[in-house]
N, C-alpha and C positions, 0 to 999 in steps of 0.2 A: 510598296504593294498596292494592289487595287483596293477599291472600296470593299468593306466587309460584305461577303456573299451570304453567309448564314451563320446561325448559332445552333450548336447541338446541345440540347438540354437533357440532363440525365440524372435519375436517382438510382444509385447502384445498390444492389442487394447481392450478397454472396461474395465469394473470394476471387473470381476471375477478373483480371485487370483489363483485358482487351475485349472490345465489343465490335462486331461487324455492323456497320450502318449503311443503309441504302436510301438514297434520296435523289430527286431530280431538281435541276436548277437551270435557269436561263443564262445566256451570255450575250453581250452587246454585239451588234453586227460588225463584221470586218476585223475581228481581233483574235479569235482563237480557232485553231484547227486541231485535229486529233493528235498531231505529232508535237505540238508546242504547248498544250494545256497541262497544267499541274494544279493541284490544290495545296494550299499552304496553311500552316497553323499560325498562331499569334506571333511566333518568333521568326516567321519567314521560312520555316523549314518545310520541305516537301513532305506530304503525307503519302503513306502507302495506299494507293487507290487504284481501282479498276474503273476506267472512264469510258462510257459508251454513248456516242451521240445518238439522239433520238429525233432530232429535227435540225434543219439547216436553213440559213439565210440564203437569199438569192445569189450571193457571191460565194456560196459553198462554205462559209465559215459556220461554226456550230451555233445553233440557236438554243436548243435544249440538250441537256446531257444527263445521263444517269451515272451517279457515283456510287461505288461500293468500296468502302474503306474500313480499315482496321484502326481503331483508336483506343488509347488508354483513357478511360473515363473516370478513374478512381480519384484523380487528383483535383478535379474541379467539376462542379455541376453545370458549368457553361464552358463550351469550347468553341471559339470563333474560327471560322473558316474563310479563306480568301482564295480568289482565283489568281493564278500567276502564269507567266510564260516559262516554259522549261528551257534552261540554258543549254541543255545537251540534246543532241539528236537522238531519236529513238534507237534502241539497241534490241537485240534478240537474246535476252538472258537465258541461261540454261534453267529450265523449270522442272521441278520434280513431277513425275507422272503419278497421278492419284487414282486412276481408273484402269482396270484390267478386265478382260472378258475371258470366260472359260465355259464354253457350251452355253447353257441357258442362264448362267450366273454372271451378273455384273458385280464386280467388287470395287469398293471405294475405300480409300485409306484416308484417315484423318491423323492428327498428331499422335493420338494414343490408342486408336481403335481401327478395326477393319470391319466394314459393313458389306453384307452381301444381299443382293436382290435377285429374285426370279424374274427373268425376262419373258416368260411364256404364260405363267399363271399369276394372278394377282394374290399377293400375300403381304405380310409385314416383312421387315428385314431382320436378318440375324446379325449379331455383333460379336466380335472377338477382341480380346485385349492385345497388347503389344507382344505377348508371348503366345499368341494364337489360341488362347484358351477361350472356350465359348462362354460368353457372358449371358446372352439370351438368344433363343432360337426363334426363327421366323415361324409364326403361327398362321393359321388360316384366316382369310377374309371370307366371310359368308353373309349372304343376304337371305334371310329366312322368309319365304312367302307365307308359310304356315308351318305347323309342327312337322308335317310330312314332306314338305317340298322346300328346297333351297336352291340358290343359284350361286355359281362361282364366277370369278372374273378371269377373262382370257385377254392377255396383252397382245395387241396388234402392232404397236410401235413403241420403241424405247429409244429415246435420244438423251444425250448427256453433254454437258459443257463444263469445263473447269475455268474458274475465274481466278486471275492472278493480279497482284499489284507488283509490277516488275517481276522479280523472280519468286516473290513470296506467294504461296497459295492462299486463297481466301476461302473458297468453298467449291463444291461440286454440285451442280444442279442436274437432276435426273427427271425426265418427263415421260410418263407412261400414258398410253391411251389404249382403250379396248372396250370390250362389251361384257355384259353379264348374261349368262345362259343357265337354264335349268340343268339339273344333274345329268340328264341324258344328253346334254349338249345340242339338243335339236331346236331349241327356241331361245333366241336372244330377246331379253326383256328390258334391257337398259344399257346405257353406255357409261363410261367413267373416264375421268382424267385424274392423274395423280402426279404431284410434283414433290420430290424430295430435295431438300437443300442441306447437304452435309458440310457443316462448318469445320474447317480444318483446325483452327486454334482452340475452339471451345468444345469440340466434340458434340455440338448440338446437331440434332436432325429436325429441321422444320418440315412439316408435312402439310400439304394441301390436297384434299380429296374432294372431287366433284362427282356427284351422282346425277345422271341425266336421263330423263324419259324422252326419247326422240320422236315418239309417235305424234300424230296430229289429233287434235280434239275433234269430237263429232259436232259440237256447238250447234245443235238443232235449234232452229228459230233464232240464231244469232245470240244465244245465251251460252254461258261458259261456267256452269256450276260445278262444284266439287261432285265427285261421284261419276265423272265421265266414263263411258265404257272403255276408253283407252288409258285410263289412269293406271298407274302401278300401285297396287295395294300390297303391303308387305308387313311382316311382323317385327323384324329387327334387322340391324345391319351393324357389324362390328369388326374391328381388327383385334388380333390376339398375338401375344408373345409368351413364350415360356422362359422364365427367369431361372437360371441355374443357381442352386444353393441359396435360395432366398431365405433371409433371416428375419428381418422386421420391416414393417410398413409404417410410414408416418404421413400425416396430411397437414399441410399448412394452407390457411385461407388467405390468399393475396388481397381479398377484398377488405377484410378486417385486420390483416396482419397478425392473426392469431394462430398459434400452433394447436390444432384440434386433437390430433393423436400422434404419438411418437414411437410406440413400441407394439404395434399390432402384428398379427400373423395372417389374418384374413381381413378383407376390407371391401365395403360396398358403398357407393355413393350414387344417389339417383335424384335428379332434379326434374320434377314433373311439371311444375308451372313456374311463373316468373317470381313468385313470392311477394309481388306488389299488392297494394290495396285492391287493385282491379284485376287480380290474377285470373278470375273466372269471367272475364269480359266477353261480350258477344263477338269480339274480334276473332275468337278462337272457334267459331262454329265449324263443325265438320260436315261431311256430306249428308248427314241426317238432320242437319240444322240443330245439333246439340253441342254443348260445350263438354268435351269428354273428360277433362281433368277432374280428379277426385279429391285432391288435397293441395294446399298451398305450400309452395317452396320445395325444400329438399329433405331427404332422409339419408342419414349416414349410419353405418354399422361397422364397427371395428372390434373383432372378437366379441365380447359380451356387451361392449359399449354401444349405446343407442343415442342418437341425437336427431332432432328435427329443427329446421330453421327456414329462413326466408330465401336468402341468396348466398351463394358460395362461388368463389373462383379458386378451385383447388390446385395446389401443387403437391403432387403425390411423390413421396420419396421412398424408394425401395433399396434397402441395404442388403447386399448379397456378399458372398464370400469373395468374389473377384472384382466387384465394382459397385458403385452407387448409381442408381438410375432415377432421374427425376422427370416427371411427366406433367406437362401443362396442356390443358384443353382450352383453347381460346374461346372467350365469350361463352363459358360453360352454362351459366344460368340464363343468359340472354337468348341462347339458341335452344332452349328447352324443347322437348325432353332430351336430357343428356344423362349419361351414366358412365362410370368407370368402376372397375372392381379387380380384386386380386384374390384368387382362390386356388389352392393346391399349386402354387407357383406360376399360375397363368394370369397374366395381365390382360384385361379386356378393356378396350375403349369402344363404347357403344355410341355410334353417331345417331342411330335411331334405336333406342333401347326397347327390349321386349317387355319391360315392366309397364309401359304406357298402356292405359286402359282402352285403347282403340288401335286399329290398324293405321299405319302411316300411309299417307297418300301423296304420291308424286304425280302431279297432273301432266297431261300430254304437253310436251314442249317446255316443261319446267325442269329446273335443276337446282341443286343445293351444294354449296361449297363449305366444307368444314376444315378447320385448321387445328393442329396440335403440334407440340414440341416435346421431344425426348432428348435429355442431356445425360451423357454418361461421363463418369469420372473414375479414375483408378482408385482402388481401395475403398474404404468405408468412411472416409472423412467427409469434409464439407463438399457440397455439390458445386456446380458451375455457376456462372454469372446469370443473374436475372435482372440485368440492367434494363431500364425502360426509356431508351432515348427517343427524342423526337426532334426533328430538324425544323427550325424556324428561319425561313428565308427572309433576308433583310428587305423591307419594303422599298427603301431608297435604291437598292440594287435592282429590284424588279422594275421600278419606274425608269431607271437609267437604261436598262436593257431594251425596253419597248417591245418585249417579246409577247406581252399580253396586251391586246388593244383595250383602250378605254380605262386603264388603271391609273389612278391619280391619288396623291396624298393630300390634296387640297381639302380645306374644310368643306363639309357637305352636310346641310341640315338633315338630310335623309338618314345619316348614320345613326343619329340618336333614336330614330324610329326603328331602324333595323336591329339595333342592339336589344330592343325589347323582345325580338324573336330569337335572340341568341342566349340571353341570360334572364333568369328570374321566373316568376310564376306563369308568365305567358310565353315562355320559350318553347322551341320545338321539343326539347327534352322533357319539359314539364307536361306537354300534351301527349308525348309518347307514353309517359307514366300513367296519365289519366285514362288513355285508351288501351293501355297494356299492349302496345305495338311491340311485343316480344314473341318468342317462339321462332323456330327455324324459318318459317315462311314469312314472318312479319318483321323480324328484327332489322332495323335500319330505316323502315318506312316512316313517312310523316303522316300525322293524323290530319285529315281534311276537316278541321273544325268549322270552317266557313259554311260547309254544307248543312250544318246543324242549326244555322240561324233561323229562328222562328219555330223550331221544333217544340211541340207541346206534349209529346208522348213521354212515357216513363222509360227509365234506363238510358244507357249510353246510345247515342246516334253514331254508329260505326261507319266511317267513310274513309277510303284509302286514297292517297294523293298521286302515286305513280309518276313522280318527277315532272309534273306539269310546270311549264315555264322554267325548267332546268334548275331546280334548287341544288343539284350537285355542283353545278357551276357557281351558283350564288354562294353556297357554303364555303367552297374552296377559296373564292375571292375574299370572303370575309375572314377566313382563317389567315390569309396572307396579309390583309389590311390591319387587323387588330392583333395578330400574333397569338391566337388562342388554340391550345392543344385540344380542348373539348370540341370546338367547332371543327377542327381538322378531323377528329375522330368521327364526328357526325357525318361529315362528307364522305369519309371512307366507308362507313357502315351503310349509308344510303347507296353508294356506288355498288357495293357487293349485293345489296338487295335488288337493285334495278337490273344488274347484269345477270343475276340468277333467276329472279322471279318475274319481273315485269316485262322482260323481253321473251317473245314466243320462239323458243329454240327448236324449231323443226323446219325441214324442207319438204314436208309431205302434205302440206295444206295448199291453199290458193297462194299464188305468188304475192298477192297484195296483203297477205297475212304473215307469211313465213319470215321469221327473224324480225318482226315488227314489234313496236312498243305498245302494250295495252294502255288504253285510256285510264284515267282516274275512275273511281266509282261513279256510276251514272248520277247526274246532278239530282240533288234533293231526294236521294234514295239511300237506304242503308246497304251496307255491303252484303248482307245476307250470306248465301252460300256461293257467290261468285268469287269470293276472296279478292284477289287483285286483278280480276279480269272483267271488270266494268259492268257486265250485264248478267242479271240473274232471272231465271224463270219465275222467281218469287217477286220480282219488281212490279210495281204498279205502272200501267201504261198512261201516257198523256199527262205527265206531271208538270210539263211546261210547254210553251208554244213550240211547235215543230219537233216535238219529242220523237225520237226514232225508236228507242227501246230495244235495240239489238244491233249486232254488228261484230266488229273485231278491230284489230290494230288499224289505225288510220294515219294518213300523212300529216294531218293537222295536230297530231300528238307525236312528234318526232324530235327528240332533244339529244344532241350528241356532244355539245361543247364541254359540258362537265365531264363526260367520259374521256374526251381528249385530254383535258387538264389532269384528270386522275392518272392517265397513262404517262404524261410528261412528269408529274410529280412523284409517282410511285413505281413506274415501270410495269404496272399491272397489265399483263397480256390479255386478260379477259376484256378489259376496257378497250384496248386497242382493237381487238377483233370485233367488239360490239359496235364501235364507230364505223368500221368498214362494212359490216353486215347491215347496219341501219342505212348506210348510204346506198348499198345495193338494193335493199328492200324498197326504199322510197323511190328509187329510179324505176324499178319494175312496176311499182304501184301506178306511177304516172305514165310510163312509156310502154309497158307490156313487153312481150317477146316477139311481136310481129306475126301472130297467128290469125287465121280467119275466124277462129272462135272469139278471140279478143275483139276483132273488128266488128263482128256482129253485136257483141256486148256494148261496144262503144256507140254503135248506132242506137241501141236501146237506151243508152244513158246520155244521148246527145243533148238533152235539156237539163241535165244536172249541172249545178253551178260549182260543184266542188271537185270536178275531175277535168282533165284535159279534154278539150273538144277536138277530136281527130279530123273534123270536117271544116274547122276554121284555123287549125294549128295553134289555138290560143289556150293558154293556161289560165286558171282562175286567179284573180288578184286577191290572194288571201294568205293566211299564216301557213297553210300547207306548203305553198310554193316558197314562202320565206324559209320554212324549216328545211325544205328540199335543198335550197341554195346553201344554207348553213351546213347541212350534213355533207354536201359535196366539198365545201371549203375545209371542213374538219378532216375529211378523208384525204384531201390534197395536202393538208398540214402533216399528215403521217407519211404519205407515199411520194409526194412531190411530183405526181404525174400531171403533166400539163393538160391532159385530156379533160380533167375535172374542170379546169378554168374555162376551156372552150365550151364544155357542156353548159356551164353556168351562163356564159355570155349568150348562148342561144336561148336559154330559158328566159332570160331578161328580155331579149328581143321578141319572144313569142308571148310575153305577158303585158308589157307596156311599150309606149312609143312617145318620143319627145313632142309629138303633135297631138296626143290624145285629147279628145274633148272630155275633160274630167267631169263636167256636169252630167254626162251620160253614165258615169260610174255609180250614180245614185248614193253618194256618200251621206246624204241626209238620212238615209235608212241606217242609222248607227248600228243597230243590232245585227244587221246583215253584212256590214262592210267595214266595221271598226278595224279589222285585222290587216287592212292594207298597209298600216304602218309597220307591221312585222316584216312584210315583204320589203319595204323600203329600207328598214334597218339592215336586212340581209344584203341588199344592193350596196349600201354604204360599206359594209365589211368587205365585199368583193372589190370595191374601189380601193380600199386600203391595202388589200393584198396586191392588187395591180400596181399601186403606187410604190409599195416596197420593192417590187421587181423593176420599177421604172419602165413598165410596159404601158405607156400613155398612148395606146394605139386606138384603133377605131372601136374596139369593144369597150375600152375605158371611156372614151368620149361619149359613146351612145348611152352607157349606163349612167354616167355623170349627168348627161343632159336630161335623161328621164327623171333622175332624182331631183334635179333643179326644177324641172317643169312641175312636178307634183308638190315640191316644197313651196313654190310660188303660189300655187293654189291654196295650200295650207296656210301660208302667211296671211292670205286675204280672207279665208273662209273659216278656218278651224277655230274652235274654242273649247274650253273644258266641257266634257260630256255632261256633267251634272248641272251645267247652266240651263239645260233644257231637259229636265227629268221626265217630262211627258213622252219623250221619244224612246224611253227605255222601259223594258218589261220589269226589270228589277234594278231601280236606281240606287245601287249601293256603292260602297267606297272602292270596290274593285275598279270601277270606271275611273276614279281619280288616279289610282295607281297606273292604269293603262295609259293615262294621258302623258305619263313620262315618255312613252314612245314618240308622241308628237314632238316633245321637247328634243329628244335625241335625234330624230330625223332632221329637224330644222337646224340643230347645231352641226350635225355631220354634213348636211348640205352646205352650210355656211363655210365649212372648211374647204370644200371642193369648188365653191362658186364665190369668187371674190366680189363680183359685181353686186350680188344680192345679199352679201354677208350681214350688213347692218339690219336690213329688213327682216331676215330670217331670225336673227338673234333677238331682235326686239319682240317679235311675236312669241318666240320660245320662252323668253323670260317672263312674259305675262302669264303664259300657261303654267310655267314652273312655279311661280309664286302662288298662284291660285291652288295648284295641286298640293304643294307643301302645307299651306295653311289648312286646306281641307283634311289632309291626312292627320295633321297634328291635333285637330279639333275633334276627331272621331276615334273613339277607343277601339273600333273594329279594325284599326290598322295592324293589330297583332294577329289577325287571322292568317292562316298558313298561306292561302293563295295570294293575299296582298303582300305578305313578306317575301314570297318567292318572286313576285313581279318587281318589287323594290330592289332585291338583291341582283336580279338579272339586268336591271336597267340603270342602276346607280353608276355614277362616275363619268358618263360620256360628256356632259356639259363641262365639268371641271377639266377633263382631259383635253378637250378641244381648245379651251381658253389657254391652256398651258403650251400649245403647239406653236412653233414659229410659222409665219405665213409662207406659203409656197405659191409658185406660179404653175398654172395648168393650161393645157391647150384651149384654144377658143372653141366655141360651140360648133357642132357639125351642121350640115345642110341635109334636110330630110324631105322625103315625099311619102305621104301616107298611103298605105296599101289598103284597099277595100277588101278585107278578108271575110266579109259577111255576104258578099254577092253570091248569087246562084252559080255563076261561072267559076268563081274561086272555089266554092265548096265542091263542085263537080270535079274540078281539076285535082283537088286534094283527095277526093274519094278514089279517083283513078290511080293516083300515086300510091295510095295505101294498098289498093288491090294489087297493083304491080309489085310492090315491095313484099307483100305476103306471098305472091306467086313465086317470085324469085327465091324467097327463103323457105318455100314450102317443104314440109316434112310431115308425113303421115304420123310419125312417132310423136312429133311436137303437138300436132292437133289432138291426137288421142290423149296425150298427157294433159292437155288443158281440159278436155272433157272429163277425165277422171278426177282432176283436182276440184273442178267446179260442180260436178254432178256425181258424187261418190256412188250413188245407186247404179250408175252405168257400168261399174267395174265388173259386174257379173256378165256383161255383154262384150265389153272391150278389153277385159283383162285388168290385172292389178297395176298399180302405179309404177312407172319406170323411173326409179330414183335418180338416174343419170340426167334426167331432164327436170 
C-alpha cells in the first residue's frame, strides 16, 4: 500500500454504526486518475467511497480529490486511510433511484423514510415512514418584517444530485435558490439559498440555509455604518414542522454532556447572548450605537421547568407515535440570537428569533448561512448516530504530494512563536473570548488586538481583522502541520465568516466594489457602527499620516488562497465561488470594462500611485498587484483556464522589467514601498506554476529575470526594517514579521537562479536570524496581525532547502521601452480611445454613470442589472 494518507478521528455517541465522512486530500503527480483511484483501510480493503477530483496536475492526473465515504467508526477511534490503485476497470453498477418528481413536489427516499420538498415555495420538508405514514408535515418558512408584514420564499431553481459508492447510495443533495417577497408578491426583499443533504443510511437531513440582502449600500462619504437605507430590517425568521402524534420532548446539552429535560410536552430555548464574561461587549453595537442584549446566556422552559445558563449546544429529541426526531442546531450559542421551540406539536427553528430585543439587520451585500441537522429513526427507541469525526491528513503525505507549495516538516524556530497564537492565553480563541467575537455576524472573526496598542481609554477597544494577510490560509496550514482539530475548526469558522460577512455580495454597486473584500477596521479606530466594513461616520479623521477615512473594498486587501484551500479540503462551494468572484472583482478594479466614463476617471486619477496608469500601461509595484496575481493563480487552480496565466504574464510585463533602474523605485521610503516584496512573492508562485507545467517559455524567463534582478538589488541593499527605525512612522514588531517576505523572495529567487544562489541565501539568512531574534525578544509577537504574517510566510526557506537543484534556461535579452515619454503616452491614449470606440455601447456608458453617480438615476433611469 501507499504511505498513509489520513486518519479519521471520531468519538461516537449513539447507536448508529456507520457515518458518512467527507474530506479533501491531495495526490502525487502522475499516479492517479478517476478510473484507477480507490481508498483503502488498514487491511488493504477498498472502502465504499464517492471520489470527485477538484484539481488536476498538468499531466491530467488528480491533484486534489473530494472523498465521500461510509465508514464504521464504532470499533476504533482512529481509522487510517490509504490511497491505492483499483485493480478492476470501472463498471456501471445498477443503482437504486432515490429521487422522483411529481408536479411541484420532489421526493427523496432514504433507508427508512420518504421526504418531500416543495419546488415552488420555500418551506420545510415533510417526512413519511416506510409504511408511508406521515411522521411530520412541512410547515411554513416565514420572515416577519413586523407583526403586520411578512415575506415568503419563492423557489426559482431546484437542482439535485445523488452520490453513490459503487452501487451503494450515500446521500442525495438538493439545492434550492430563490427570493423572498412580501405577501402581495410585488416586492422582492432578499434572496436565499438552501441545501439539503439526505443521508441514505442514517436518515439524517443536514440543512444549510443562506439569507442574502443583494442590494447595494448607499455608503455616503465612503462610510458603511449599520442602519443603511438599503438594509433589511426584520423581526424574525424561522422554519416550522408539524410533528404528528407528538408524545414527549427531551433536551440534551452536547456542550456539557448533560440531559437537561427528558419528558416535557412543551419546550422553549432561547440564547440571547454568548454567555461569556464579555457578553455585552461593544462588539455588538447596533445601528443606534447601543448593545441591545438584555441578559447573559440562555433561557430554557419545559412545561413548568425553568432554567437559565450561559451556553448550550442543544440536541432536541421528540418522541412521537411513529418515529423519533432529533434536532441539532449547529453553533447554537455562538451564532446567537438563536431559538428553538415545540408547542402544540409544532417544531420551530428560529434562525433569527422574535424574542431578540431589537430588529435584526442584514446589511446590503451581506448574507448569513445557518446550519441544522434533523435525524429520524423508526419507533421511539434510541436515536441516530452523533459521531463527531474529523479527518487529519498525514503531513508526510502532504509533503510527498507537493500539492501545496512551501509546505515543509523541517524544524522551524517560527513554529514556537506561531504556537502561542494557536494555544493558550494569547491564542486567537482567547482573544475571541475577550472581545466576544460571537453572534451571527461576528462568529469566526479574529480580534485585531494590535490596533489597541497604546490605547489609554476605558473599556474594550473593538477592532475587526477581516482576513488581512490571509489567516484562513495560515490556520489551515497550521492545522495540517500540527494536526489540531481546534485550529481546523477555527479555519472553517473564519472561512464561513469571511464568505458571508466580509465579502460584499452585490452586483449593484461600482465595479471596483462589487464582490470585493472589505478592509479590516480602519487603523487605530474602534469598530463603532461600521461593524466589519472598515469606515464609520463616527470615526475620527487624520489619525495617522495620509489617512483616507473612507472608501470601500480595495485591491490591496484581496486574499483568496485560504478560500481555495478550504474548497480543496472541504468541498465548500461558497469558498470556490468566492475565489472566482474575487478574481473577477480585482480584474475589474484594475482593468475596468473599457468605457469612456472609466477612461475619463483614469485621466482624473493619473497621478494616483495605487491604480493602473492607462497612459503608461504600468501597474503600481505594490501588494495590490501581488494580490491580483495570486487571485488569478487561485482561480486558475480551480478552472485550469490558461487565459489566467497569460493575463498574469502580461501584468508582470507591465509592472517590472529586467532592466529596471531600481534606485528610481524609491525603496528607501519604506513606508510607501515595503510591499514590493508581496508582488515578488506572487511572481515566484507564478514561476512555480509554470515550472510544474514545464512551460519554461518567454513568459517564464521574463518573470524569472525580473525576480532575479530585484533579488540582486535586495542582496546588496536590503536589511531588517527596524535597523533604521527613524524611517518608520510606527517602528513596531510588524516590520520584523514583514521582513520574512524579504527572506522568502531571496530564497525563492535562489531556487530559480543558480548563479546567484549563494549570494541570495547568505543575505536571506542574515535577515532571517535578525528577524527571528527580534520576534522572540518582543512579547508583541502574539498580536493577531503579526501572527497572521508569520503563518502566511512560514516554511518557504525550509521548503527551498529541501528541493533538489534544477536547471533553468539562460537569461533573456531585453531592450528597455520608454513608456514615460510624451509620444508613448499619446499613443496609449489613442489606443484607449479607439478601444472604447470599438466597444462602445450607450447601455454600458449609462450603466457606469448610474453605478458611480446614483443621483443621476432619476435622469438616466434605474440600474440595468445585466451589465
